[in-house]
C-alpha positions, 0 to 999 in steps of 0.5 A, a space after each residue: 475365835 477364827 473363822 475362815 482364817 479371820 480373827 473375830 473378837 466377838 461383839 456384834 453390830 446390831 444396827 446399820 452403821 456408818 463409818 467415815 473417811 476423809 482427807 482431813 481425818 486422823 487414824 489416831 484421834 478420829 473415832 470414825 464418826 462424821 465429825 471425827 473421821 478416820 484417814 484410811 479405809 484400812 483403819 475402818 476395816 481394822 476396827 470392824 475386825 473386832 466385831 461381827 455384823 448381825 444378819 440384815 445389818 450393813 456397815 457402810 464405810 463412807 469415803 469423802 471426796 478427795 485424793 488419798 494415797 496408800 502405801 498398803 493394800 486394802 485387804 478385806 478378810 472379814 467373815 461378814 464382808 457380805 454386809 460391808 459397803 465401801 462408798 465414795 462421794 456421789 459422782 459429778 455428772 456432765 455433758 460433753 459437746 465437742 473435742 476442742 483439740 488434741 495432741 500427743 501420740 498413741 497411748 498418751 493423748 492429751 485431749 481438751 473437751 468442752 463441757 456444759 459445766 466444770 463445777 465441782 471438778 478438780 485436777 486429779 479427778 477421773 472422768 468416765 466418757 460413755 455414750 460417745 457419738 458424733 464427730 470423727 472417731 467418737 469410739 476413741 473418746 470412750 474411757 476413764 481418763 485422768 483430768 490434768 487441767 480445768 479451764 473454768 473460763 471456757 468450761 473445758 477440761 483436759 484429759 490424758 487418754 491411753 487409747 492405743 490406735 487413734 484420737 477423736 475430733 470434732 463434735 463428739 458428744 458424751 455423757 461424762 461421769 467424774 469420780 472425785 473419791 480417788 484412791 492412789 496406791 503406790 507399789 501395792 495392790 488396790 482392793 483385794 479379797 482373798 481366802 473365801 471372803 467377800 465384800 458386798 452381795 448381789 442379793 441386796 445390791 450392796 458393795 463397792 461404789 463411787 471409787 476411783 482406784 489408781 496404781 503406779 503400774 508396779 509389776 505384779 499389782 492389781 487394782 481390784 482382785 479376788 482369789 481363792 474362792 472369794 467374791 467382790 460385788 460392785 454396787 455402783 460406778 467404779 473406775 480402775 486405772 494404772 495397774 498391770 491388770 486392773 481387775 482380776 478374778 482367779 482361782 474359783 473367784 468372782 467379780 459381779 455387777 448387777 446393774 449395767 455400765 458400772 465397771 470402768 477400766 482405763 490404762 493398764 500395761 497387761 490388761 483391763 479385765 482378767 478372769 482365770 482359773 475357773 473364775 468369773 467376771 460377770 459385769 454387763 456393759 463393761 468399759 475397758 479402754 486404753 490397755 497396752 494389752 487386752 481389754 478383757 481376757 478369759 484364761 484357763 477355764 475362766 469366764 468373762 461375761 461382759 454383755 453390751 460392752 465397750 472395748 476400744 483402743 486396746 492392743 487386743 479388744 477381747 481374748 480367750 485363751 487356754 479353755 477360756 470363754 468370753 461373751 462380749 457384744 457392743 462396741 469393740 473398735 479401734 483396737 490393734 486386734 479386735 478378737 483373739 482365741 487360742 487353746 480350745 477357747 471360745 470367744 463370742 465376738 458379736 460386737 455391733 461396732 468393729 470400726 477401726 480395728 487394725 486386724 479383725 480377728 485371729 483366727 479368722 472369725 467364724 472359721 471352723 476350729 483348726 489345730 493351728 489355734 488349738 481348735 479355738 473358735 471366734 463366733 460372731 453370730 448374733 
């Protein structure tokens, strides 16, 4: 039987079910149990392709802490995808007390930071820095950065920051969340949902959580992507980095977050978040830092609603193009350009912190729409 183009073989899963993935797992000899896990998410999804999931029942794919390599995308096309969760290991929470030192240049800074503890942190994990304050240029610490060294003696870690304008120093403090379930994709997309399918749902606040999705900047790839009337729901903290575009919703699709401060985007060659072709990214408190291009972009009637966000160290903080609409507040700082609009677009640029942007806005914020920018408007009214 085919539903929405997806082959469903028939048996029903009638009780909440947990499937397990681990770096020690095996797709051939494992059975998906905690004692005999599989090695890949794709194996779990292939298994679920033979089943329907009864109403009110959830299947959770548990991804143990560790670093996983993928040569093929995780493509989700299950008719009952709204009842599937993919959940990594519970993140490690730390507190940053200061910047020890930094080196490198724009787009490739190496920053050594002092933490309260480095237990349960490994090289290759990713650290998310939020609520940065104090010291000098704390806005330049925001981001989701790869950990390249762990100094247990001095309780320090070294991270690689791709912020584009400057670097922090001094007694910068921050809340640090370390993601330890790291999925690295080589030459392919990360997690993709297409053709009217879904993963997770906002009504029960269940979906994807506690994963770090990493690419290799291969042209035309996306970290999290949804297209052709599809949807992705993010249940809890997610990091995405090293794709040309890290998070994309296009062609009548959605990426949705119910809670604030869940979605975190790092290094990208084109942009962090892209909502295009009548699609919506609805995710309050987004952190999108360190993109050569834009932090967030609404394009071709797309809507990017990211609320009290953090868009720092990008080429452009936030932009709306070709009838796009973007709503952003919070911290939009140390970007080459804070805000951009063109093509009858609306850019709500109500940031409370615009420190260090090389240029504030193009066209000039709050100026009457004019033909030079196709009657677009950048609005700073709060």
